[in-house]
C-alpha positions as CSV (number, residue, x, y, z in Angstrom):
1,X,171.5,40.2,71.9
2,X,167.9,39.7,73.0
3,X,167.2,38.0,69.7
4,X,169.7,35.3,70.5
5,X,167.5,34.1,73.3
6,X,170.3,33.0,75.6
7,X,172.0,34.6,78.6
8,X,175.4,33.5,77.3
9,X,174.8,35.3,74.0
10,X,173.8,38.5,75.9
11,X,176.9,38.3,78.1
12,X,179.3,37.8,75.1
13,X,177.7,40.7,73.2
14,X,177.9,43.1,76.2
15,X,181.5,42.2,76.9
16,X,182.5,42.8,73.2
17,X,180.5,46.0,72.9
18,X,182.2,47.4,76.0
19,X,185.7,46.5,74.7
20,X,185.3,48.6,71.6
21,X,183.4,51.5,73.1
22,X,180.1,50.9,71.4
23,X,177.7,50.9,74.4
24,X,176.4,54.4,73.5
25,X,175.1,53.5,70.1
26,X,171.3,53.3,69.8
27,X,170.3,52.5,66.2
28,X,171.3,49.1,65.1
29,X,173.0,47.9,68.3
30,X,170.6,45.1,68.9
31,X,171.2,43.3,65.6
32,X,175.0,44.2,65.7
33,X,175.2,42.5,69.1
34,X,173.5,39.4,67.8
35,X,176.0,39.2,64.9
36,X,179.0,39.8,67.2
37,X,178.2,36.6,69.0
38,X,179.0,34.7,65.9
39,X,182.6,33.6,65.4
40,X,182.4,33.9,61.6
41,X,185.4,35.5,60.0
42,X,183.7,38.3,57.9
43,X,182.7,40.1,61.1
44,X,186.2,39.8,62.6
45,X,187.8,41.1,59.4
46,X,185.5,44.1,59.2
47,X,186.0,44.9,62.9
48,X,189.8,44.8,62.6
49,X,189.8,47.0,59.5
50,X,187.6,49.6,61.1
51,X,189.6,49.7,64.3
52,X,192.9,50.0,62.4
53,X,191.8,52.8,60.1
54,X,189.3,54.9,62.0
55,X,188.4,53.8,65.5
56,X,186.0,56.7,66.1
57,X,183.8,55.5,63.3
58,X,183.5,51.9,64.7
59,X,179.8,52.2,65.7
60,X,177.5,49.3,65.5
61,X,175.9,50.7,62.4
62,X,179.3,51.1,60.7
63,X,180.5,47.6,61.5
64,X,177.2,46.1,60.6
65,X,176.8,47.9,57.3
66,X,180.5,47.5,56.2
67,X,181.4,44.0,57.2
68,X,178.5,42.3,58.9
69,X,175.8,42.6,56.1
70,X,176.2,39.0,55.0
71,X,176.1,37.6,58.6
72,X,173.2,39.9,59.5
73,X,171.2,38.7,56.6
74,X,171.9,35.1,57.6
75,X,171.0,35.9,61.2
76,X,167.7,37.6,60.2
77,X,166.8,34.6,57.9
78,X,167.6,32.2,60.8
79,X,165.4,34.2,63.1
80,X,162.5,34.2,60.7
81,X,162.8,30.5,60.3
82,X,162.9,30.1,64.0
83,X,159.7,32.2,64.4
84,X,158.0,30.3,61.7
85,X,158.9,27.0,63.4
86,X,157.3,28.3,66.6
87,X,154.1,29.2,64.9
88,X,151.3,26.7,65.9
89,X,151.0,24.1,63.2
90,X,149.9,20.5,62.8
91,X,151.6,17.5,61.1
92,X,154.4,19.8,59.8
93,X,152.0,22.1,57.9
94,X,152.2,25.9,58.4
95,X,149.1,28.0,57.7
96,X,149.0,31.6,56.5
97,X,146.0,33.9,57.3
98,X,144.4,36.3,54.9
99,X,141.0,38.0,54.3
100,X,138.1,35.8,53.3
101,X,138.5,34.7,49.6
102,X,135.7,35.2,47.0
103,X,136.0,31.6,45.8
104,X,136.2,29.2,48.7
105,X,135.4,26.1,46.7
106,X,133.3,23.3,48.1
107,X,132.8,22.4,51.7
108,X,135.0,19.5,53.0
109,X,133.6,19.4,56.5
110,X,132.6,21.7,59.4
111,X,133.7,21.7,63.1
112,X,131.9,23.7,65.8
113,X,133.4,24.9,69.1
114,X,137.0,24.4,68.1
115,X,140.2,26.4,68.4
116,X,142.2,27.6,65.5
117,X,144.9,24.9,66.1
118,X,142.1,22.2,66.3
119,X,140.8,23.5,62.9
120,X,144.3,23.1,61.5
121,X,144.5,19.6,62.7
122,X,141.1,18.8,61.2
123,X,142.2,20.2,57.8
124,X,145.4,18.2,57.9
125,X,143.4,15.0,58.7
126,X,140.9,15.6,55.9
127,X,142.4,14.6,52.5
128,X,140.0,16.9,50.6
129,X,140.9,20.0,52.7
130,X,143.1,22.5,50.8
131,X,142.2,25.6,52.9
132,X,139.7,26.6,55.5
133,X,137.8,29.6,56.9
134,X,137.7,30.1,60.6
135,X,135.8,32.4,63.0
136,X,137.4,33.5,66.3
137,X,134.1,34.9,67.2
138,X,132.0,31.7,66.9
139,X,135.0,29.2,67.1
140,X,133.7,27.5,63.9
141,X,135.9,25.8,61.3
142,X,134.8,25.5,57.7
143,X,137.1,23.2,55.7
144,X,137.3,23.8,51.9
145,X,138.7,21.9,48.9
146,X,139.9,25.1,47.2
147,X,143.7,25.9,46.8
148,X,144.2,29.5,48.0
149,X,147.1,32.0,47.7
150,X,147.7,35.5,49.0
151,X,146.8,36.7,45.4
152,X,143.4,35.0,45.4
153,X,140.5,37.5,44.9
154,X,139.0,38.7,48.3
155,X,135.3,38.4,49.0
156,X,133.4,41.6,49.0
157,X,132.9,42.8,52.6
158,X,129.5,41.8,54.0
159,X,127.9,42.7,57.3
160,X,127.4,39.2,58.5
161,X,130.7,37.4,57.7
162,X,133.1,40.0,59.2
163,X,134.6,37.6,61.7
164,X,135.7,34.9,59.1
165,X,139.2,34.7,57.7
166,X,140.7,32.3,55.2
167,X,143.7,30.0,56.1
168,X,145.8,28.1,53.6
169,X,149.0,25.9,53.9
170,X,152.4,27.4,52.9
171,X,155.9,26.1,52.7
172,X,158.0,26.9,55.8
173,X,160.7,28.8,53.9
174,X,158.3,30.6,51.5
175,X,158.2,34.4,51.3
176,X,154.7,34.3,52.9
177,X,155.9,32.2,55.8
178,X,158.9,34.4,56.5
179,X,156.7,37.5,56.8
180,X,154.2,35.9,59.1
181,X,153.9,37.1,62.7
182,X,154.8,34.8,65.6
183,X,151.2,34.4,66.6
184,X,149.1,34.0,63.4
185,X,145.9,34.1,65.3
186,X,146.3,37.8,65.5
187,X,145.1,40.1,62.7
188,X,147.9,41.8,60.8
189,X,146.6,45.2,59.6
190,X,148.4,47.2,57.0
191,X,149.3,50.5,58.6
192,X,150.1,53.8,57.0
193,X,153.4,55.3,57.8
194,X,154.5,59.0,57.8
195,X,158.1,60.1,57.3
196,X,159.8,62.6,59.6
197,X,163.3,63.6,60.7
198,X,165.2,61.0,62.9
199,X,163.6,61.1,66.3
200,X,165.8,61.8,69.4
201,X,164.0,59.2,71.4
202,X,163.6,56.1,69.2
203,X,162.6,53.7,72.0
204,X,163.9,50.2,72.2
205,X,164.9,48.1,69.2
206,X,162.4,45.4,68.2
207,X,164.1,43.9,65.1
208,X,166.5,44.9,62.3
209,X,166.8,43.9,58.7
210,X,169.3,44.7,55.9
211,X,168.9,44.9,52.1
212,X,165.2,45.7,52.2
213,X,163.0,48.3,50.5
214,X,161.0,50.9,52.4
215,X,157.8,48.9,51.6
216,X,159.4,45.7,53.0
217,X,160.4,47.6,56.2
218,X,156.8,48.8,56.6
219,X,155.5,45.2,56.2
220,X,158.0,44.0,58.8
221,X,156.7,46.6,61.3
222,X,153.1,45.5,60.5
223,X,153.8,41.9,61.4
224,X,155.9,42.6,64.5
225,X,153.5,43.1,67.4
226,X,155.7,45.4,69.4
227,X,156.6,47.7,66.5
228,X,155.2,51.2,66.6
229,X,157.7,53.1,64.4
230,X,160.9,52.4,62.5
231,X,164.1,54.1,61.2
232,X,165.1,53.5,57.6
233,X,168.0,54.5,55.4
234,X,167.4,54.5,51.6
235,X,171.1,54.6,50.9
236,X,172.0,51.7,53.3
237,X,168.7,49.9,52.7
238,X,168.7,49.3,56.4
239,X,165.5,48.9,58.5
240,X,165.4,49.2,62.4
241,X,162.1,48.5,64.0
242,X,161.3,50.4,67.3
243,X,158.7,50.2,70.1
244,X,158.3,54.0,70.6
245,X,155.0,55.7,69.6
246,X,156.5,58.7,68.0
247,X,154.7,62.0,67.1
248,X,155.6,64.5,64.4
249,X,156.2,67.1,67.2
250,X,158.8,65.0,69.1
251,X,162.3,66.3,69.3
252,X,164.7,65.4,66.5
253,X,168.1,63.8,66.9
254,X,171.0,66.3,66.8
255,X,172.9,65.8,64.7
256,X,170.9,63.6,62.3
257,X,172.6,60.3,61.3
258,X,173.4,59.6,57.6
259,X,170.1,59.7,55.6
260,X,168.1,57.8,58.3
261,X,164.5,58.9,58.8
262,X,161.9,58.0,61.4
263,X,158.6,56.5,60.1
264,X,155.6,57.0,62.3
265,X,152.9,54.2,62.4
266,X,149.5,55.8,62.0
267,X,147.3,54.0,64.6
268,X,144.3,52.0,63.4
269,X,141.0,51.7,65.3
270,X,141.5,48.0,66.0
271,X,143.9,48.8,68.8
272,X,141.4,51.2,70.5
273,X,139.4,50.2,73.6
274,X,135.9,51.5,73.3
275,X,134.1,53.1,76.3
276,X,131.3,51.2,78.1
277,X,128.1,51.2,76.0
278,X,129.9,51.2,72.7
279,X,131.5,48.5,70.6
280,X,134.4,48.6,68.1
281,X,133.1,49.3,64.6
282,X,133.1,46.6,62.0
283,X,135.8,48.1,59.8
284,X,138.1,49.0,62.7
285,X,141.1,47.2,61.0
286,X,141.0,49.7,58.1
287,X,140.0,53.0,59.9
288,X,142.7,55.3,61.2
289,X,141.9,56.7,64.7
290,X,142.2,56.4,68.4
291,X,139.0,57.9,69.8
292,X,135.5,56.6,70.5
293,X,133.9,59.0,68.0
294,X,136.0,57.6,65.2
295,X,136.4,54.0,66.2
296,X,133.3,52.9,68.1
297,X,129.6,52.6,67.5
298,X,126.8,52.4,70.1
299,X,125.6,49.2,71.6
300,X,121.9,48.7,71.5
301,X,119.7,47.4,74.3
302,X,117.5,44.4,73.7
303,X,114.3,43.3,75.4
304,X,113.3,39.7,75.6
305,X,109.9,38.5,74.5
306,X,108.1,35.4,73.3
307,X,109.0,34.1,69.9
308,X,107.5,36.2,67.1
309,X,105.0,34.8,64.6
310,X,106.6,37.0,61.9
311,X,110.3,37.1,62.4
312,X,111.2,38.7,59.1
313,X,114.1,37.4,56.9
314,X,117.0,35.6,58.5
315,X,120.3,37.3,57.9
316,X,122.7,34.9,59.5
317,X,122.9,32.1,62.1
318,X,125.7,31.3,64.4
319,X,126.3,28.7,67.2
320,X,127.5,28.0,69.8
321,X,127.5,31.6,71.1
322,X,126.4,33.3,74.3
323,X,123.5,35.7,74.5
324,X,125.9,38.7,74.9
325,X,127.8,37.5,71.8
326,X,124.6,37.3,69.8
327,X,123.8,40.9,70.8
328,X,127.2,42.0,69.7
329,X,126.8,40.2,66.4
330,X,123.4,42.0,65.8
331,X,125.0,45.3,66.7
332,X,127.8,44.8,64.1
333,X,125.4,43.6,61.4
334,X,124.0,46.7,59.7
335,X,120.6,45.2,58.7
336,X,119.9,43.4,62.0
337,X,116.9,44.7,63.9
338,X,116.1,41.7,66.2
339,X,117.2,38.1,66.8
340,X,116.0,34.8,68.1
341,X,118.2,33.0,70.7
342,X,118.1,29.6,72.4
343,X,119.9,29.3,75.7
344,X,119.8,25.5,75.6
345,X,121.1,25.3,72.0
346,X,123.3,28.4,72.3
347,X,122.0,29.2,68.9
348,X,121.7,32.8,67.5
349,X,119.5,33.8,64.4
350,X,119.8,37.4,63.3
351,X,116.6,38.9,61.7
352,X,115.8,42.0,59.7
353,X,112.5,42.5,61.4
354,X,112.1,45.8,63.4
355,X,110.1,43.9,66.0
356,X,108.0,45.4,68.9
357,X,106.9,44.0,72.2
358,X,103.2,44.1,70.9
359,X,103.7,42.0,67.8
360,X,101.8,38.7,67.6
361,X,103.6,35.7,69.1
362,X,104.2,32.3,67.4
363,X,101.5,29.8,68.3
364,X,103.7,26.7,68.5
365,X,106.7,27.3,70.7
366,X,110.0,26.3,69.2
367,X,112.2,24.8,72.0
368,X,113.3,27.6,74.4
369,X,113.8,30.2,71.6
370,X,112.9,33.8,72.5
371,X,112.8,36.9,70.3
372,X,115.1,39.8,71.4
373,X,113.8,43.2,70.3
374,X,116.4,45.8,69.4
375,X,115.5,49.1,71.1
376,X,116.0,51.9,68.6
377,X,118.5,54.7,69.1
378,X,117.7,58.3,68.5
379,X,120.4,58.5,65.8
380,X,117.9,56.9,63.3
381,X,115.1,59.4,64.1
382,X,114.1,62.2,61.8
383,X,113.4,65.4,63.7
384,X,110.5,67.6,62.8
385,X,111.0,71.1,61.3
386,X,112.2,73.6,63.9
387,X,114.1,70.9,65.9
388,X,117.5,69.4,65.5
389,X,118.9,65.9,66.4
390,X,120.7,65.8,69.7
391,X,124.5,65.5,69.7
392,X,124.3,62.4,71.8
393,X,121.6,60.8,69.7
394,X,123.7,57.7,69.0
395,X,123.6,56.8,72.7
396,X,120.0,57.6,73.6
397,X,117.2,55.1,73.3
398,X,114.1,56.5,71.6
399,X,112.2,57.2,68.4
400,X,110.2,60.4,69.3
401,X,110.9,64.1,69.1
402,X,110.8,64.7,72.8
403,X,113.6,62.1,73.5
404,X,115.7,62.7,70.4
405,X,115.5,66.3,69.3
406,X,116.2,69.8,70.6
407,X,114.4,72.9,69.6
408,X,116.0,75.3,67.0
409,X,116.4,78.8,68.4
410,X,116.1,82.0,66.6
411,X,119.1,84.4,66.7
412,X,119.2,88.2,66.3
413,X,122.3,90.0,65.1
414,X,123.8,93.0,66.9
415,X,127.1,94.8,67.5
416,X,129.8,92.9,69.4
417,X,128.9,93.1,73.1
418,X,131.3,94.3,75.8
419,X,130.6,91.4,78.1
420,X,130.4,88.2,76.1
421,X,130.5,85.9,79.1
422,X,132.7,82.7,79.1
423,X,133.7,80.8,76.0
424,X,132.3,77.3,75.8
425,X,134.6,75.8,73.3
426,X,137.7,76.4,71.2
427,X,137.3,78.6,68.2
428,X,135.6,76.8,65.3
429,X,136.9,77.7,61.9
430,X,135.4,77.3,58.4
431,X,131.8,77.4,59.6
432,X,128.8,79.1,58.0
433,X,126.5,81.3,60.1
434,X,123.9,78.6,60.0
435,X,126.4,75.9,61.2
436,X,127.4,78.2,64.0
437,X,123.7,78.6,65.0
438,X,123.3,74.8,65.0
439,X,126.4,74.4,67.1
440,X,125.0,76.8,69.7
441,X,121.6,74.9,69.6
442,X,123.4,71.6,70.3
443,X,125.5,73.0,73.2
444,X,123.3,73.2,76.2
445,X,125.0,76.0,78.0
446,X,125.2,78.2,74.9
447,X,123.1,81.5,75.1
448,X,124.8,83.6,72.4
449,X,127.8,83.5,70.1
450,X,130.2,85.8,68.2
451,X,130.7,85.2,64.5
452,X,132.9,86.6,61.7
453,X,131.7,86.2,58.1
454,X,135.2,87.1,56.8
455,X,137.0,84.7,59.1
456,X,134.2,82.1,59.1
457,X,135.0,81.8,62.8
458,X,132.5,80.9,65.5
459,X,132.8,81.5,69.3
460,X,130.1,80.1,71.6
461,X,129.3,82.0,74.8
462,X,127.3,81.4,78.0
463,X,126.1,85.0,78.4
464,X,122.3,85.7,78.0
465,X,122.8,88.8,76.0
466,X,120.1,91.4,75.1
467,X,119.9,93.9,72.3
468,X,120.4,96.7,74.8
469,X,123.6,95.5,76.4
470,X,126.7,97.8,76.0
471,X,128.8,97.3,72.9
472,X,132.5,96.6,72.8
473,X,134.7,99.7,72.1
474,X,136.4,99.4,69.7
475,X,134.7,96.6,67.7
476,X,136.9,93.7,66.5
477,X,137.2,93.1,62.8
478,X,133.7,92.2,61.4
479,X,132.6,90.1,64.4
480,X,129.0,90.4,65.5
481,X,127.2,89.1,68.5
482,X,124.2,86.8,67.9
483,X,121.5,86.9,70.6
484,X,119.6,83.7,71.3
485,X,115.8,84.1,71.6
486,X,114.9,82.4,75.0
487,X,112.8,79.3,75.2
488,X,110.0,79.1,77.7
489,X,111.7,76.2,79.4
490,X,114.1,78.8,81.0
491,X,111.2,80.9,82.3
492,X,110.1,81.0,86.0
493,X,106.3,81.1,86.2
494,X,104.6,83.3,88.9
495,X,102.7,81.7,91.8
496,X,99.6,79.7,90.7
497,X,101.0,78.9,87.3
498,X,103.2,76.2,85.8
499,X,105.2,75.9,82.6
500,X,103.3,74.7,79.5
501,X,103.9,71.0,78.6
502,X,105.7,72.0,75.4
503,X,107.8,74.8,77.0
504,X,111.0,73.4,75.4
505,X,109.6,74.2,72.0
506,X,108.1,77.7,72.6
507,X,110.1,80.9,72.2
508,X,109.3,83.4,75.0
509,X,110.0,84.7,78.4
510,X,106.7,85.8,79.9
511,X,103.9,84.2,81.8
512,X,101.3,84.7,79.1
513,X,103.4,82.8,76.5
514,X,105.0,80.2,78.7
515,X,102.7,79.4,81.5
516,X,99.2,78.0,82.3
517,X,97.1,77.8,85.4
518,X,97.7,74.9,87.7
């Protein structure tokens, strides 16, 4: 009924559903209600036949699949045509969106600071325009004379044109148009779907379609913004889109219904919101995940200085953009190490030069352009032997061992101790002894660990264990305790002495090794 878009349609559907006892039906009820509102005879005939022969089986699914298939298909087609007609367009032309094509043809004009709809109008007004590329990021429209299709070869992904997409005109009733989302300014990623038993809680219906393949049902879920899962019957070829985010562990429907299965949409990073100080990674629309570690990359800090004499090679230029947008563009461009920016021109020029604040400045000033120096992150630093890169290196500014690296400890093996202290993390499986040592080094509170070579299992502990501590009785499997040699940074110097400057890199726990006179 909601798909009819009228209160009268909803009222008729509710009244009819109540009269035949179908209110309790979940799967398929939305599309069935929409079809009920039609006065066409095929539905009436199927309804009468079902009620006369087996009233208990007159569910929305049964009526829909037995007698309403033709009407449902017509309804779905009408709905698609209605959606396509609502899609923003100019002068009767409808545009489809796809990845940037390899062969864009020749330029037919450029418009800066325009919306997507304005770009469509410009293309419609230009006789030579057969397609265009558009950037939501820079609001720039590049009109082209090349005729494009969905099958045109895509351009190889590059770090500086990630925000461009190709648009081309399509016929309103074409297959491409009927599969377009309502708002074609939104990206339509191709999700992966995992099959499971029919879920007990399917959520609300988003849309339904008959006589479709499983692949077509997946595509429908991709283009419907509210769709997070769907149920599908291979026998009935029936597809019901749902808004519920379903997990493999969720309760199954009892009993199951026909051969219907629930298909879970695996979430892509492009729907993730990154924490402060990070930015969504460039390939977020093709990476599966929903956490910062998988989906985000660190944002750099930038220092303003006078324009450099030697700026290096220019990677890309964009305007009009804000300073913050220029910083984001540099962060997302793998080879960008600095950029020049003009506030007056709102013009951004990405550079490959790893600039410093001490580099020579340009003698003749160019308008109000400034160079912005990208402050390096520890993640690009190579630690010296005996040290290891910090776990949080991707969020720390620096390019020296003191800021970026932690000392590697030495560990001595002994029998499993009776008092291991508190565990610092869940058990880590499939690790070598060296990997377990590194994990302890990178965990600030770790002072020892238990390790099993047979199980390849590692347990980090906070107890400062010695070789003389009591052993566990009885021992457990082949587990051993590994004692961390202390660093001088944990030592308390006697009066009149202070820790050595490099105490964090010295193994020891006595004044002679760790301290020096004030």
